[in-house]
C-alpha positions, -999 to +999 in steps of 0.1 A: +638+319-210+665+302-190+698+283-191+703+259-162+735+242-151+730+209-132+764+200-117+774+167-100+795+174-068+808+151-040+780+165-019+751+160-044+737+180-073+742+217-075+721+239-097+733+272-112+724+297-138+759+312-141+774+305-175+806+319-162+812+286-144+815+267-177+853+272-183+862+259-148+838+230-152+854+220-185+889+224-171+882+202-141+863+176-162+833+179-139+802+160-149+773+184-157+742+190-177+733+223-194+696+227-202+686+257-223+653+269-236+668+300-252+697+307-276+708+339-259+746+337-251+746+299-252+753+298-290+786+315-285+796+291-257+788+261-278+811+274-305+840+289-285+841+269-253+825+235-262+841+235-297+811+221-313+810+219-351+794+250-366+769+229-386+758+211-354+753+244-337+733+257-366+711+226-365+705+230-328+689+264-332+668+254-363+636+235-362+639+200-378+609+181-390+624+146-384+645+131-356+681+122-364+714+112-348+750+121-358+783+109-344+809+136-344+835+114-326+839+134-294+802+138-290+768+126-302+742+150-316+706+137-312+674+153-324+642+138-310+606+151-307+584+153-276+547+157-280+520+179-265+483+173-271+454+194-259+431+171-280+439+145-306+429+167-335+457+191-326+489+174-316+521+194-316+557+180-316+584+197-295+620+194-307+647+184-282+684+188-293+707+167-272+745+167-272+762+138-253+799+139-245+821+120-220+817+146-192+787+167-200+753+168-217+736+197-234+699+200-242+680+227-261+642+229-265+612+251-264+601+265-230+569+244-232+588+211-228+581+196-193+602+165-196+635+182-187+620+199-157+610+165-143+645+151-149+661+181-131+638+175-101+648+138-101+685+146-101+680+169-072+662+141-052+686+114-063+721+127-071+734+092-078+716+093-112+742+118-124+771+098-109+765+069-133+777+090-163+765+110-192+750+080-210+726+076-181+719+114-179+709+112-216+688+081-209+668+099-182+660+128-205+650+105-234+629+083-211+608+112-199+603+125-234+590+091-246+568+087-215+548+117-227+537+098-258+518+071-240+490+094-226+486+108-261+482+074-276+455+066-249+438+098-258+437+088-295+422+055-286+394+071-267+388+098-293+387+072-322+360+053-303+340+086-299+343+094-337+333+059-347+302+061-324+293+095-338+295+081-374+269+055-365+247+075-341+248+110-355+265+112-389+266+150-393+290+170-415+310+181-385+319+144-379+335+143-413+355+174-405+366+158-372+377+127-392+399+148-415+415+166-386+421+133-369+438+119-401+462+148-402+472+143-366+477+106-371+498+112-402+520+136-382+524+112-353+532+083-376+558+103-396+576+114-364+573+079-348+589+062-378+621+083-377+623+084-339+620+047-336+651+043-358+671+068-337+662+050-305+671+017-320+705+029-330+711+042-294+700+009-279+722-015-299+757-005-289+765+015-320+781+044-302+810+044-277+795+072-257+766+050-247+782+024-223+773-013-224+758-011-189+733+015-201+722-004-232+694-024-214+679+009-203+680+023-239+664-009-252+636-003-227+630+032-241+631+017-276+606-010-267+582+016-253+584+036-284+579+006-306+545+003-290+538+040-298+549+035-334+529+003-339+497+019-325+502+050-347+505+027-377+475+007-366+453+038-361+462+052-396+434+033-415+407+038-389+396+073-399+394+063-436+373+033-426+350+056-405 
């Protein structure tokens, strides 16, 4: 359970776990990203130092079933869902709460989420990514979250082929049970994809001032990738019933 500060400096990116640095960072208008996989201590900071709305803070630490985006004026609050999948019968969504402001970004998620770890490693290797601004920091995070969907879609594709072959070659009762589990997974994937597609579309079309025009093509690219995920999830929906 950790809280990590990723801070842009003239000499590159500096990583810290000291929340005591936050007041000075805010005072100096430094550019930074706080990533938290725990609510210990950070809830108080969000309310007292960052001055987030109490309702937004409450939402951050509650599980939400559907993605959403809210504009609070000085900041955007985005809820999206990553995905983990040991096998297509048992997919699991992982919530990511994202706050975007002019100078800093905050993320909160379950410790299992890998996407933010990869983004942090990228920032360490290429500090210029943080220099572009918070809209680009948020883009890097969202891009990695969406990337994790594509291997899951590929796994569904292979698994559906296996189930359809089993229906023809060896139509036992356990195949029927696999089909029902597959249907439940596809319904969950489709429901998440439908709402998440709308959130990504709103971010990509220039609706929010905190997302600069120069970043919009990159957000449109994320949206285009997720349209493919959404369309495939919709297309797969009828296959188990047919089987």
